[in-house]
Biopython code that builds the backbone (N, CA, C, O; Angstrom):
import numpy as np
from Bio.PDB.StructureBuilder import StructureBuilder

atoms = [
    (1, "MET", "N", (31.060, 32.926, 30.685)),
    (1, "MET", "CA", (29.646, 32.705, 30.945)),
    (1, "MET", "C", (29.237, 31.402, 30.266)),
    (1, "MET", "O", (29.784, 31.033, 29.227)),
    (2, "SER", "N", (28.278, 30.717, 30.857)),
    (2, "SER", "CA", (27.765, 29.480, 30.268)),
    (2, "SER", "C", (26.999, 29.816, 29.004)),
    (2, "SER", "O", (26.028, 30.572, 29.038)),
    (3, "SER", "N", (27.434, 29.257, 27.897)),
    (3, "SER", "CA", (26.758, 29.572, 26.645)),
    (3, "SER", "C", (25.566, 28.643, 26.446)),
    (3, "SER", "O", (25.622, 27.449, 26.744)),
    (4, "GLY", "N", (24.495, 29.224, 25.938)),
    (4, "GLY", "CA", (23.323, 28.430, 25.607)),
    (4, "GLY", "C", (22.354, 28.204, 26.750)),
    (4, "GLY", "O", (21.182, 27.922, 26.502)),
    (5, "ILE", "N", (22.799, 28.315, 27.988)),
    (5, "ILE", "CA", (21.895, 28.082, 29.120)),
    (5, "ILE", "C", (21.148, 29.375, 29.433)),
    (5, "ILE", "O", (21.706, 30.468, 29.347)),
    (6, "ARG", "N", (19.910, 29.231, 29.788)),
    (6, "ARG", "CA", (19.093, 30.383, 30.168)),
    (6, "ARG", "C", (19.143, 30.558, 31.680)),
    (6, "ARG", "O", (19.490, 29.637, 32.420)),
    (7, "PHE", "N", (18.795, 31.745, 32.113)),
    (7, "PHE", "CA", (18.806, 32.083, 33.528)),
    (7, "PHE", "C", (17.984, 31.083, 34.351)),
    (7, "PHE", "O", (18.460, 30.556, 35.357)),
    (8, "GLY", "N", (16.759, 30.832, 33.916)),
    (8, "GLY", "CA", (15.865, 29.952, 34.679)),
    (8, "GLY", "C", (16.425, 28.556, 34.863)),
    (8, "GLY", "O", (16.337, 27.991, 35.954)),
    (9, "LYS", "N", (16.992, 28.000, 33.825)),
    (9, "LYS", "CA", (17.580, 26.654, 33.918)),
    (9, "LYS", "C", (18.772, 26.663, 34.855)),
    (9, "LYS", "O", (18.962, 25.724, 35.627)),
    (10, "PHE", "N", (19.574, 27.711, 34.795)),
    (10, "PHE", "CA", (20.715, 27.832, 35.697)),
    (10, "PHE", "C", (20.246, 27.781, 37.154)),
    (10, "PHE", "O", (20.805, 27.046, 37.968)),
    (11, "ILE", "N", (19.222, 28.563, 37.472)),
    (11, "ILE", "CA", (18.697, 28.598, 38.842)),
    (11, "ILE", "C", (18.118, 27.237, 39.231)),
    (11, "ILE", "O", (18.392, 26.727, 40.317)),
    (12, "ALA", "N", (17.324, 26.660, 38.345)),
    (12, "ALA", "CA", (16.715, 25.354, 38.635)),
    (12, "ALA", "C", (17.784, 24.288, 38.860)),
    (12, "ALA", "O", (17.683, 23.487, 39.789)),
    (13, "ASP", "N", (18.808, 24.282, 38.008)),
    (13, "ASP", "CA", (19.887, 23.293, 38.150)),
    (13, "ASP", "C", (20.622, 23.458, 39.477)),
    (13, "ASP", "O", (20.915, 22.470, 40.150)),
    (14, "LYS", "N", (20.919, 24.694, 39.854)),
    (14, "LYS", "CA", (21.629, 24.943, 41.123)),
    (14, "LYS", "C", (20.748, 24.553, 42.307)),
    (14, "LYS", "O", (21.227, 23.954, 43.269)),
    (15, "ARG", "N", (19.479, 24.887, 42.237)),
    (15, "ARG", "CA", (18.546, 24.551, 43.322)),
    (15, "ARG", "C", (18.460, 23.044, 43.506)),
    (15, "ARG", "O", (18.564, 22.537, 44.623)),
    (16, "LYS", "N", (18.271, 22.339, 42.408)),
    (16, "LYS", "CA", (18.145, 20.877, 42.472)),
    (16, "LYS", "C", (19.437, 20.224, 42.936)),
    (16, "LYS", "O", (19.403, 19.265, 43.707)),
    (17, "ALA", "N", (20.571, 20.729, 42.477)),
    (17, "ALA", "CA", (21.869, 20.163, 42.868)),
    (17, "ALA", "C", (22.106, 20.305, 44.366)),
    (17, "ALA", "O", (22.851, 19.523, 44.958)),
    (18, "ARG", "N", (21.478, 21.293, 44.973)),
    (18, "ARG", "CA", (21.639, 21.515, 46.407)),
    (18, "ARG", "C", (20.520, 20.856, 47.218)),
    (18, "ARG", "O", (20.451, 21.007, 48.438)),
    (19, "GLY", "N", (19.651, 20.130, 46.527)),
    (19, "GLY", "CA", (18.593, 19.398, 47.211)),
    (19, "GLY", "C", (17.513, 20.280, 47.814)),
    (19, "GLY", "O", (16.892, 19.917, 48.813)),
    (20, "ILE", "N", (17.290, 21.435, 47.209)),
    (20, "ILE", "CA", (16.287, 22.381, 47.712)),
    (20, "ILE", "C", (15.029, 22.241, 46.861)),
    (20, "ILE", "O", (15.096, 22.279, 45.632)),
    (21, "THR", "N", (13.890, 22.081, 47.512)),
    (21, "THR", "CA", (12.645, 21.977, 46.759)),
    (21, "THR", "C", (12.220, 23.349, 46.250)),
    (21, "THR", "O", (12.598, 24.381, 46.805)),
    (22, "LEU", "N", (11.432, 23.338, 45.189)),
    (22, "LEU", "CA", (10.916, 24.584, 44.634)),
    (22, "LEU", "C", (10.084, 25.301, 45.681)),
    (22, "LEU", "O", (10.242, 26.505, 45.881)),
    (23, "ARG", "N", (9.199, 24.574, 46.352)),
    (23, "ARG", "CA", (8.356, 25.177, 47.379)),
    (23, "ARG", "C", (9.176, 25.720, 48.540)),
    (23, "ARG", "O", (8.908, 26.806, 49.054)),
    (24, "GLY", "N", (10.167, 24.958, 48.939)),
    (24, "GLY", "CA", (11.013, 25.388, 50.047)),
    (24, "GLY", "C", (11.764, 26.670, 49.718)),
    (24, "GLY", "O", (11.816, 27.596, 50.528)),
    (25, "MET", "N", (12.341, 26.717, 48.531)),
    (25, "MET", "CA", (13.091, 27.912, 48.145)),
    (25, "MET", "C", (12.164, 29.106, 47.984)),
    (25, "MET", "O", (12.486, 30.210, 48.424)),
    (26, "ALA", "N", (11.019, 28.890, 47.358)),
    (26, "ALA", "CA", (10.058, 29.982, 47.187)),
    (26, "ALA", "C", (9.652, 30.546, 48.549)),
    (26, "ALA", "O", (9.588, 31.762, 48.727)),
    (27, "GLY", "N", (9.380, 29.666, 49.500)),
    (27, "GLY", "CA", (9.005, 30.117, 50.839)),
    (27, "GLY", "C", (10.098, 30.943, 51.495)),
    (27, "GLY", "O", (9.824, 31.965, 52.123)),
    (28, "GLU", "N", (11.338, 30.494, 51.347)),
    (28, "GLU", "CA", (12.464, 31.218, 51.939)),
    (28, "GLU", "C", (12.690, 32.572, 51.269)),
    (28, "GLU", "O", (13.171, 33.510, 51.906)),
    (29, "LEU", "N", (12.349, 32.672, 50.002)),
    (29, "LEU", "CA", (12.514, 33.930, 49.272)),
    (29, "LEU", "C", (11.279, 34.822, 49.388)),
    (29, "LEU", "O", (11.273, 35.948, 48.893)),
    (30, "ASP", "N", (10.235, 34.315, 50.045)),
    (30, "ASP", "CA", (8.971, 35.029, 50.219)),
    (30, "ASP", "C", (8.320, 35.363, 48.873)),
    (30, "ASP", "O", (7.822, 36.468, 48.656)),
    (31, "ILE", "N", (8.341, 34.362, 47.973)),
    (31, "ILE", "CA", (7.636, 34.459, 46.701)),
    (31, "ILE", "C", (6.802, 33.192, 46.551)),
    (31, "ILE", "O", (7.000, 32.228, 47.291)),
    (32, "THR", "N", (5.885, 33.187, 45.614)),
    (32, "THR", "CA", (5.054, 32.002, 45.433)),
    (32, "THR", "C", (5.814, 30.939, 44.634)),
    (32, "THR", "O", (6.669, 31.259, 43.808)),
    (33, "PRO", "N", (5.486, 29.671, 44.897)),
    (33, "PRO", "CA", (6.095, 28.616, 44.098)),
    (33, "PRO", "C", (5.790, 28.776, 42.606)),
    (33, "PRO", "O", (6.638, 28.471, 41.766)),
    (34, "ALA", "N", (4.606, 29.243, 42.277)),
    (34, "ALA", "CA", (4.247, 29.435, 40.866)),
    (34, "ALA", "C", (5.155, 30.484, 40.218)),
    (34, "ALA", "O", (5.577, 30.323, 39.073)),
    (35, "TYR", "N", (5.448, 31.545, 40.944)),
    (35, "TYR", "CA", (6.328, 32.591, 40.422)),
    (35, "TYR", "C", (7.737, 32.035, 40.207)),
    (35, "TYR", "O", (8.335, 32.273, 39.158)),
    (36, "LEU", "N", (8.275, 31.298, 41.182)),
    (36, "LEU", "CA", (9.598, 30.705, 41.031)),
    (36, "LEU", "C", (9.610, 29.706, 39.879)),
    (36, "LEU", "O", (10.565, 29.662, 39.104)),
    (37, "SER", "N", (8.568, 28.915, 39.767)),
    (37, "SER", "CA", (8.471, 27.960, 38.664)),
    (37, "SER", "C", (8.490, 28.679, 37.322)),
    (37, "SER", "O", (9.174, 28.248, 36.394)),
    (38, "ASP", "N", (7.742, 29.772, 37.219)),
    (38, "ASP", "CA", (7.726, 30.556, 35.974)),
    (38, "ASP", "C", (9.115, 31.108, 35.651)),
    (38, "ASP", "O", (9.517, 31.134, 34.488)),
    (39, "ILE", "N", (9.846, 31.549, 36.675)),
    (39, "ILE", "CA", (11.209, 32.048, 36.466)),
    (39, "ILE", "C", (12.090, 30.912, 35.948)),
    (39, "ILE", "O", (12.820, 31.075, 34.971)),
    (40, "GLU", "N", (12.013, 29.767, 36.611)),
    (40, "GLU", "CA", (12.857, 28.634, 36.230)),
    (40, "GLU", "C", (12.545, 28.123, 34.833)),
    (40, "GLU", "O", (13.423, 27.586, 34.159)),
    (41, "LYS", "N", (11.313, 28.284, 34.398)),
    (41, "LYS", "CA", (10.921, 27.816, 33.064)),
    (41, "LYS", "C", (11.000, 28.933, 32.021)),
    (41, "LYS", "O", (10.521, 28.778, 30.897)),
    (42, "SER", "N", (11.608, 30.053, 32.402)),
    (42, "SER", "CA", (11.801, 31.216, 31.518)),
    (42, "SER", "C", (10.484, 31.766, 30.973)),
    (42, "SER", "O", (10.426, 32.289, 29.860)),
    (43, "ARG", "N", (9.435, 31.639, 31.774)),
    (43, "ARG", "CA", (8.152, 32.236, 31.401)),
    (43, "ARG", "C", (8.029, 33.654, 31.952)),
    (43, "ARG", "O", (7.119, 34.395, 31.579)),
    (44, "ARG", "N", (8.943, 34.023, 32.836)),
    (44, "ARG", "CA", (9.018, 35.380, 33.381)),
    (44, "ARG", "C", (10.457, 35.853, 33.287)),
    (44, "ARG", "O", (11.394, 35.055, 33.288)),
    (45, "ASN", "N", (10.612, 37.149, 33.206)),
    (45, "ASN", "CA", (11.954, 37.713, 33.206)),
    (45, "ASN", "C", (12.637, 37.437, 34.540)),
    (45, "ASN", "O", (11.962, 37.261, 35.554)),
    (46, "PRO", "N", (13.955, 37.399, 34.550)),
    (46, "PRO", "CA", (14.674, 37.284, 35.813)),
    (46, "PRO", "C", (14.283, 38.440, 36.744)),
    (46, "PRO", "O", (13.958, 39.532, 36.279)),
    (47, "PRO", "N", (14.315, 38.197, 38.045)),
    (47, "PRO", "CA", (13.920, 39.238, 39.001)),
    (47, "PRO", "C", (14.961, 40.343, 39.125)),
    (47, "PRO", "O", (16.014, 40.292, 38.490)),
    (48, "ASP", "N", (14.656, 41.340, 39.946)),
    (48, "ASP", "CA", (15.552, 42.478, 40.136)),
    (48, "ASP", "C", (16.781, 42.079, 40.951)),
    (48, "ASP", "O", (16.868, 40.967, 41.472)),
    (49, "ILE", "N", (17.718, 43.005, 41.046)),
    (49, "ILE", "CA", (18.999, 42.743, 41.690)),
    (49, "ILE", "C", (18.841, 42.310, 43.149)),
    (49, "ILE", "O", (19.594, 41.459, 43.623)),
    (50, "ASN", "N", (17.876, 42.881, 43.860)),
    (50, "ASN", "CA", (17.685, 42.500, 45.264)),
    (50, "ASN", "C", (17.299, 41.034, 45.396)),
    (50, "ASN", "O", (17.820, 40.326, 46.257)),
    (51, "MET", "N", (16.392, 40.582, 44.550)),
    (51, "MET", "CA", (15.990, 39.172, 44.588)),
    (51, "MET", "C", (17.130, 38.285, 44.090)),
    (51, "MET", "O", (17.325, 37.183, 44.604)),
    (52, "LEU", "N", (17.867, 38.745, 43.114)),
    (52, "LEU", "CA", (19.016, 37.968, 42.631)),
    (52, "LEU", "C", (20.027, 37.757, 43.764)),
    (52, "LEU", "O", (20.594, 36.673, 43.902)),
    (53, "GLU", "N", (20.245, 38.784, 44.562)),
    (53, "GLU", "CA", (21.154, 38.656, 45.702)),
    (53, "GLU", "C", (20.631, 37.626, 46.698)),
    (53, "GLU", "O", (21.403, 36.829, 47.229)),
    (54, "LYS", "N", (19.330, 37.639, 46.953)),
    (54, "LYS", "CA", (18.725, 36.658, 47.866)),
    (54, "LYS", "C", (18.872, 35.237, 47.313)),
    (54, "LYS", "O", (19.185, 34.301, 48.049)),
    (55, "ILE", "N", (18.644, 35.097, 46.019)),
    (55, "ILE", "CA", (18.785, 33.788, 45.377)),
    (55, "ILE", "C", (20.227, 33.297, 45.502)),
    (55, "ILE", "O", (20.466, 32.138, 45.841)),
    (56, "ALA", "N", (21.175, 34.175, 45.228)),
    (56, "ALA", "CA", (22.592, 33.810, 45.317)),
    (56, "ALA", "C", (22.955, 33.358, 46.726)),
    (56, "ALA", "O", (23.681, 32.381, 46.907)),
    (57, "THR", "N", (22.444, 34.077, 47.717)),
    (57, "THR", "CA", (22.712, 33.714, 49.113)),
    (57, "THR", "C", (22.080, 32.369, 49.447)),
    (57, "THR", "O", (22.726, 31.501, 50.035)),
    (58, "ARG", "N", (20.818, 32.202, 49.071)),
    (58, "ARG", "CA", (20.120, 30.952, 49.392)),
    (58, "ARG", "C", (20.774, 29.752, 48.726)),
    (58, "ARG", "O", (20.857, 28.676, 49.320)),
    (59, "LEU", "N", (21.239, 29.933, 47.491)),
    (59, "LEU", "CA", (21.870, 28.829, 46.765)),
    (59, "LEU", "C", (23.352, 28.686, 47.102)),
    (59, "LEU", "O", (24.033, 27.784, 46.613)),
    (60, "ASN", "N", (23.840, 29.605, 47.955)),
    (60, "ASN", "CA", (25.246, 29.563, 48.370)),
    (60, "ASN", "C", (26.169, 29.535, 47.142)),
    (60, "ASN", "O", (27.081, 28.713, 47.046)),
    (61, "LEU", "N", (25.901, 30.460, 46.206)),
    (61, "LEU", "CA", (26.675, 30.500, 44.968)),
    (61, "LEU", "C", (28.081, 31.028, 45.235)),
    (61, "LEU", "O", (28.282, 31.904, 46.076)),
    (62, "THR", "N", (29.033, 30.487, 44.516)),
    (62, "THR", "CA", (30.390, 31.038, 44.538)),
    (62, "THR", "C", (30.342, 32.387, 43.833)),
    (62, "THR", "O", (29.344, 32.713, 43.190)),
    (63, "GLN", "N", (31.404, 33.171, 43.945)),
    (63, "GLN", "CA", (31.456, 34.460, 43.253)),
    (63, "GLN", "C", (31.328, 34.255, 41.746)),
    (63, "GLN", "O", (30.630, 35.014, 41.073)),
    (64, "GLU", "N", (31.994, 33.242, 41.220)),
    (64, "GLU", "CA", (31.908, 32.968, 39.781)),
    (64, "GLU", "C", (30.487, 32.572, 39.376)),
    (64, "GLU", "O", (29.988, 33.027, 38.347)),
    (65, "GLU", "N", (29.833, 31.727, 40.178)),
    (65, "GLU", "CA", (28.452, 31.335, 39.877)),
    (65, "GLU", "C", (27.512, 32.536, 39.958)),
    (65, "GLU", "O", (26.594, 32.672, 39.150)),
    (66, "LYS", "N", (27.749, 33.400, 40.935)),
    (66, "LYS", "CA", (26.923, 34.599, 41.092)),
    (66, "LYS", "C", (27.073, 35.510, 39.874)),
    (66, "LYS", "O", (26.084, 36.038, 39.367)),
    (67, "GLU", "N", (28.298, 35.693, 39.409)),
    (67, "GLU", "CA", (28.527, 36.519, 38.227)),
    (67, "GLU", "C", (27.892, 35.895, 36.990)),
    (67, "GLU", "O", (27.350, 36.605, 36.144)),
    (68, "THR", "N", (27.956, 34.579, 36.883)),
    (68, "THR", "CA", (27.289, 33.894, 35.772)),
    (68, "THR", "C", (25.786, 34.122, 35.848)),
    (68, "THR", "O", (25.140, 34.396, 34.837)),
    (69, "MET", "N", (25.226, 34.005, 37.070)),
    (69, "MET", "CA", (23.790, 34.236, 37.253)),
    (69, "MET", "C", (23.425, 35.655, 36.815)),
    (69, "MET", "O", (22.439, 35.845, 36.103)),
    (70, "PHE", "N", (24.214, 36.661, 37.235)),
    (70, "PHE", "CA", (23.952, 38.046, 36.829)),
    (70, "PHE", "C", (24.027, 38.197, 35.315)),
    (70, "PHE", "O", (23.175, 38.848, 34.710)),
    (71, "ASP", "N", (25.043, 37.596, 34.704)),
    (71, "ASP", "CA", (25.193, 37.682, 33.243)),
    (71, "ASP", "C", (24.007, 37.053, 32.529)),
    (71, "ASP", "O", (23.504, 37.602, 31.548)),
    (72, "LEU", "N", (23.566, 35.914, 33.016)),
    (72, "LEU", "CA", (22.416, 35.241, 32.394)),
    (72, "LEU", "C", (21.136, 36.052, 32.585)),
    (72, "LEU", "O", (20.305, 36.127, 31.680)),
    (73, "ALA", "N", (20.977, 36.659, 33.761)),
    (73, "ALA", "CA", (19.805, 37.504, 34.008)),
    (73, "ALA", "C", (19.806, 38.685, 33.036)),
    (73, "ALA", "O", (18.778, 39.010, 32.442)),
    (74, "GLY", "N", (20.957, 39.315, 32.883)),
    (74, "GLY", "CA", (21.053, 40.431, 31.941)),
    (74, "GLY", "C", (20.763, 40.005, 30.517)),
    (74, "GLY", "O", (20.047, 40.683, 29.780)),
    (75, "LYS", "N", (21.330, 38.871, 30.142)),
    (75, "LYS", "CA", (21.122, 38.373, 28.775)),
    (75, "LYS", "C", (19.643, 38.093, 28.517)),
    (75, "LYS", "O", (19.110, 38.467, 27.472)),
    (76, "ASP", "N", (18.981, 37.433, 29.475)),
    (76, "ASP", "CA", (17.555, 37.133, 29.300)),
    (76, "ASP", "C", (16.704, 38.407, 29.229)),
    (76, "ASP", "O", (15.656, 38.423, 28.583)),
    (77, "ARG", "N", (17.156, 39.460, 29.889)),
    (77, "ARG", "CA", (16.429, 40.735, 29.864)),
    (77, "ARG", "C", (16.893, 41.625, 28.713)),
    (77, "ARG", "O", (16.336, 42.700, 28.491)),
    (78, "ASN", "N", (17.914, 41.176, 27.981)),
    (78, "ASN", "CA", (18.524, 41.966, 26.915)),
    (78, "ASN", "C", (19.048, 43.295, 27.471)),
    (78, "ASN", "O", (18.865, 44.360, 26.881)),
    (79, "GLU", "N", (19.708, 43.185, 28.631)),
    (79, "GLU", "CA", (20.273, 44.337, 29.332)),
    (79, "GLU", "C", (21.673, 43.980, 29.818)),
    (79, "GLU", "O", (22.101, 42.828, 29.748)),
    (80, "ILE", "N", (22.365, 44.982, 30.306)),
    (80, "ILE", "CA", (23.661, 44.750, 30.926)),
    (80, "ILE", "C", (23.445, 43.947, 32.220)),
    (80, "ILE", "O", (22.378, 44.030, 32.830)),
    (81, "SER", "N", (24.433, 43.190, 32.627)),
    (81, "SER", "CA", (24.325, 42.416, 33.866)),
    (81, "SER", "C", (23.902, 43.341, 35.002)),
    (81, "SER", "O", (24.476, 44.419, 35.155)),
    (82, "PRO", "N", (22.913, 42.946, 35.802)),
    (82, "PRO", "CA", (22.335, 43.861, 36.788)),
    (82, "PRO", "C", (23.265, 44.285, 37.917)),
    (82, "PRO", "O", (22.923, 45.195, 38.672)),
    (83, "ASP", "N", (24.426, 43.658, 38.058)),
    (83, "ASP", "CA", (25.362, 44.075, 39.097)),
    (83, "ASP", "C", (26.286, 45.205, 38.626)),
    (83, "ASP", "O", (27.089, 45.705, 39.415)),
    (84, "LEU", "N", (26.188, 45.612, 37.364)),
    (84, "LEU", "CA", (27.120, 46.602, 36.825)),
    (84, "LEU", "C", (26.615, 48.040, 36.706)),
    (84, "LEU", "O", (27.428, 48.951, 36.861)),
    (85, "PRO", "N", (25.345, 48.309, 36.445)),
    (85, "PRO", "CA", (24.921, 49.702, 36.220)),
    (85, "PRO", "C", (25.264, 50.664, 37.357)),
    (85, "PRO", "O", (25.732, 51.772, 37.093)),
    (86, "ASP", "N", (25.048, 50.278, 38.598)),
    (86, "ASP", "CA", (25.347, 51.185, 39.708)),
    (86, "ASP", "C", (26.830, 51.543, 39.728)),
    (86, "ASP", "O", (27.191, 52.700, 39.942)),
    (87, "TYR", "N", (27.688, 50.547, 39.505)),
    (87, "TYR", "CA", (29.131, 50.791, 39.487)),
    (87, "TYR", "C", (29.494, 51.767, 38.370)),
    (87, "TYR", "O", (30.267, 52.703, 38.577)),
    (88, "ILE", "N", (28.934, 51.540, 37.199)),
    (88, "ILE", "CA", (29.218, 52.399, 36.054)),
    (88, "ILE", "C", (28.734, 53.827, 36.333)),
    (88, "ILE", "O", (29.428, 54.793, 36.017)),
    (89, "MET", "N", (27.548, 53.954, 36.922)),
    (89, "MET", "CA", (26.989, 55.276, 37.198)),
    (89, "MET", "C", (27.761, 56.016, 38.298)),
    (89, "MET", "O", (27.855, 57.242, 38.264)),
    (90, "GLU", "N", (28.303, 55.293, 39.254)),
    (90, "GLU", "CA", (29.028, 55.911, 40.374)),
    (90, "GLU", "C", (30.444, 56.320, 39.996)),
    (90, "GLU", "O", (31.052, 57.135, 40.691)),
    (91, "LYS", "N", (30.974, 55.780, 38.925)),
    (91, "LYS", "CA", (32.364, 56.027, 38.540)),
    (91, "LYS", "C", (32.400, 56.627, 37.136)),
    (91, "LYS", "O", (32.450, 55.886, 36.154)),
    (92, "PRO", "N", (32.375, 57.951, 37.026)),
    (92, "PRO", "CA", (32.385, 58.573, 35.692)),
    (92, "PRO", "C", (33.557, 58.119, 34.820)),
    (92, "PRO", "O", (33.428, 58.055, 33.598)),
    (93, "ILE", "N", (34.682, 57.807, 35.431)),
    (93, "ILE", "CA", (35.837, 57.373, 34.647)),
    (93, "ILE", "C", (35.576, 56.043, 33.936)),
    (93, "ILE", "O", (36.151, 55.770, 32.882)),
    (94, "VAL", "N", (34.717, 55.230, 34.517)),
    (94, "VAL", "CA", (34.371, 53.957, 33.881)),
    (94, "VAL", "C", (33.612, 54.219, 32.578)),
    (94, "VAL", "O", (33.847, 53.555, 31.568)),
    (95, "THR", "N", (32.719, 55.173, 32.612)),
    (95, "THR", "CA", (31.979, 55.529, 31.399)),
    (95, "THR", "C", (32.938, 56.020, 30.317)),
    (95, "THR", "O", (32.818, 55.635, 29.154)),
    (96, "VAL", "N", (33.888, 56.868, 30.703)),
    (96, "VAL", "CA", (34.883, 57.364, 29.750)),
    (96, "VAL", "C", (35.692, 56.196, 29.182)),
    (96, "VAL", "O", (35.906, 56.104, 27.973)),
    (97, "ALA", "N", (36.138, 55.307, 30.073)),
    (97, "ALA", "CA", (36.940, 54.160, 29.639)),
    (97, "ALA", "C", (36.154, 53.260, 28.688)),
    (97, "ALA", "O", (36.693, 52.793, 27.685)),
    (98, "LEU", "N", (34.900, 53.021, 28.998)),
    (98, "LEU", "CA", (34.083, 52.164, 28.126)),
    (98, "LEU", "C", (33.886, 52.795, 26.749)),
    (98, "LEU", "O", (33.910, 52.101, 25.733)),
    (99, "ARG", "N", (33.695, 54.096, 26.721)),
    (99, "ARG", "CA", (33.538, 54.764, 25.417)),
    (99, "ARG", "C", (34.820, 54.696, 24.606)),
    (99, "ARG", "O", (34.782, 54.449, 23.401)),
    (100, "LYS", "N", (35.963, 54.915, 25.262)),
    (100, "LYS", "CA", (37.257, 54.804, 24.569)),
    (100, "LYS", "C", (37.459, 53.379, 24.065)),
    (100, "LYS", "O", (37.889, 53.161, 22.932)),
    (101, "ALA", "N", (37.140, 52.413, 24.927)),
    (101, "ALA", "CA", (37.305, 51.011, 24.550)),
    (101, "ALA", "C", (36.402, 50.660, 23.374)),
    (101, "ALA", "O", (36.798, 49.922, 22.471)),
    (102, "LYS", "N", (35.198, 51.192, 23.397)),
    (102, "LYS", "CA", (34.256, 50.927, 22.302)),
    (102, "LYS", "C", (34.843, 51.375, 20.965)),
    (102, "LYS", "O", (34.647, 50.724, 19.939)),
    (103, "GLU", "N", (35.565, 52.498, 20.992)),
    (103, "GLU", "CA", (36.181, 53.033, 19.775)),
    (103, "GLU", "C", (37.436, 52.278, 19.363)),
    (103, "GLU", "O", (37.657, 52.043, 18.175)),
    (104, "LYS", "N", (38.268, 51.891, 20.347)),
    (104, "LYS", "CA", (39.623, 51.484, 20.005)),
    (104, "LYS", "C", (40.093, 50.132, 20.524)),
    (104, "LYS", "O", (41.010, 49.547, 19.947)),
    (105, "ALA", "N", (39.504, 49.625, 21.578)),
    (105, "ALA", "CA", (40.059, 48.428, 22.231)),
    (105, "ALA", "C", (39.772, 47.158, 21.432)),
    (105, "ALA", "O", (38.693, 46.967, 20.872)),
    (106, "THR", "N", (40.790, 46.303, 21.409)),
    (106, "THR", "CA", (40.640, 44.977, 20.809)),
    (106, "THR", "C", (40.417, 43.963, 21.934)),
    (106, "THR", "O", (40.561, 44.295, 23.111)),
    (107, "ASP", "N", (40.073, 42.754, 21.577)),
    (107, "ASP", "CA", (39.940, 41.701, 22.584)),
    (107, "ASP", "C", (41.267, 41.479, 23.311)),
    (107, "ASP", "O", (41.288, 41.200, 24.509)),
    (108, "ASP", "N", (42.368, 41.607, 22.577)),
    (108, "ASP", "CA", (43.687, 41.471, 23.206)),
    (108, "ASP", "C", (43.929, 42.580, 24.225)),
    (108, "ASP", "O", (44.515, 42.335, 25.279)),
    (109, "ASP", "N", (43.484, 43.790, 23.920)),
    (109, "ASP", "CA", (43.616, 44.897, 24.873)),
    (109, "ASP", "C", (42.854, 44.591, 26.162)),
    (109, "ASP", "O", (43.362, 44.804, 27.263)),
    (110, "TRP", "N", (41.638, 44.091, 26.009)),
    (110, "TRP", "CA", (40.824, 43.749, 27.184)),
    (110, "TRP", "C", (41.465, 42.612, 27.978)),
    (110, "TRP", "O", (41.480, 42.644, 29.208)),
    (111, "ALA", "N", (41.988, 41.618, 27.282)),
    (111, "ALA", "CA", (42.643, 40.497, 27.964)),
    (111, "ALA", "C", (43.837, 40.991, 28.781)),
    (111, "ALA", "O", (44.054, 40.545, 29.908)),
    (112, "GLU", "N", (44.607, 41.911, 28.207)),
    (112, "GLU", "CA", (45.755, 42.487, 28.913)),
    (112, "GLU", "C", (45.300, 43.293, 30.135)),
    (112, "GLU", "O", (45.909, 43.209, 31.202)),
    (113, "PHE", "N", (44.245, 44.060, 29.975)),
    (113, "PHE", "CA", (43.692, 44.850, 31.078)),
    (113, "PHE", "C", (43.234, 43.936, 32.219)),
    (113, "PHE", "O", (43.521, 44.203, 33.386)),
    (114, "ILE", "N", (42.536, 42.880, 31.886)),
    (114, "ILE", "CA", (42.064, 41.931, 32.896)),
    (114, "ILE", "C", (43.252, 41.259, 33.585)),
    (114, "ILE", "O", (43.247, 41.070, 34.802)),
    (115, "ARG", "N", (44.265, 40.903, 32.802)),
    (115, "ARG", "CA", (45.456, 40.289, 33.389)),
    (115, "ARG", "C", (46.109, 41.226, 34.409)),
    (115, "ARG", "O", (46.514, 40.793, 35.487)),
    (116, "LYS", "N", (46.206, 42.504, 34.060)),
    (116, "LYS", "CA", (46.804, 43.483, 34.977)),
    (116, "LYS", "C", (45.973, 43.619, 36.254)),
    (116, "LYS", "O", (46.527, 43.712, 37.349)),
    (117, "LEU", "N", (44.671, 43.631, 36.113)),
    (117, "LEU", "CA", (43.814, 43.715, 37.303)),
    (117, "LEU", "C", (43.978, 42.472, 38.178)),
    (117, "LEU", "O", (43.997, 42.571, 39.405)),
    (118, "ASP", "N", (44.095, 41.318, 37.555)),
    (118, "ASP", "CA", (44.270, 40.081, 38.314)),
    (118, "ASP", "C", (45.577, 40.065, 39.108)),
    (118, "ASP", "O", (45.683, 39.385, 40.129)),
    (119, "GLU", "N", (46.568, 40.818, 38.632)),
    (119, "GLU", "CA", (47.869, 40.863, 39.301)),
    (119, "GLU", "C", (47.851, 41.740, 40.552)),
    (119, "GLU", "O", (48.768, 41.666, 41.371)),
    (120, "LYS", "N", (46.832, 42.556, 40.705)),
    (120, "LYS", "CA", (46.754, 43.472, 41.861)),
    (120, "LYS", "C", (46.451, 42.727, 43.143)),
    (120, "LYS", "O", (46.352, 43.341, 44.205)),
]
sb = StructureBuilder()
sb.init_structure("model")
sb.init_model(0)
sb.init_chain("A")
sb.init_seg("    ")
for serial, (resi, resn, name, xyz) in enumerate(atoms, 1):
    if name == "N":
        sb.init_residue(resn, " ", resi, " ")
    sb.init_atom(name, np.array(xyz, "f"), 0.0, 1.0, " ", f" {name:<3s}", serial, name[0])
structure = sb.get_structure()
């Protein structure tokens, strides 16, 4: 995840890099320019998952950029990344695994787990 950058700046930077005006993007997202401006300036919390998905689509974010956006949104809200709660709730084994990991897993254990998943 990008360290030090806030959600709003991330969105503003991506929007500007793609040559999209604030008004244009707000119109396409069916929100007011003032609301989008407040989000970009971190005067409002990041929006809900549905709006985040719309933003990701409009900005044509890569999967990695989308995950960074979710992580930044969660961080700004002081919550878990908004793309994860439904997955965790739908898969009881994930909750068990996270609790076990909380007790016993090291960073090396997690790195090994991620490596194994990447090999699939």
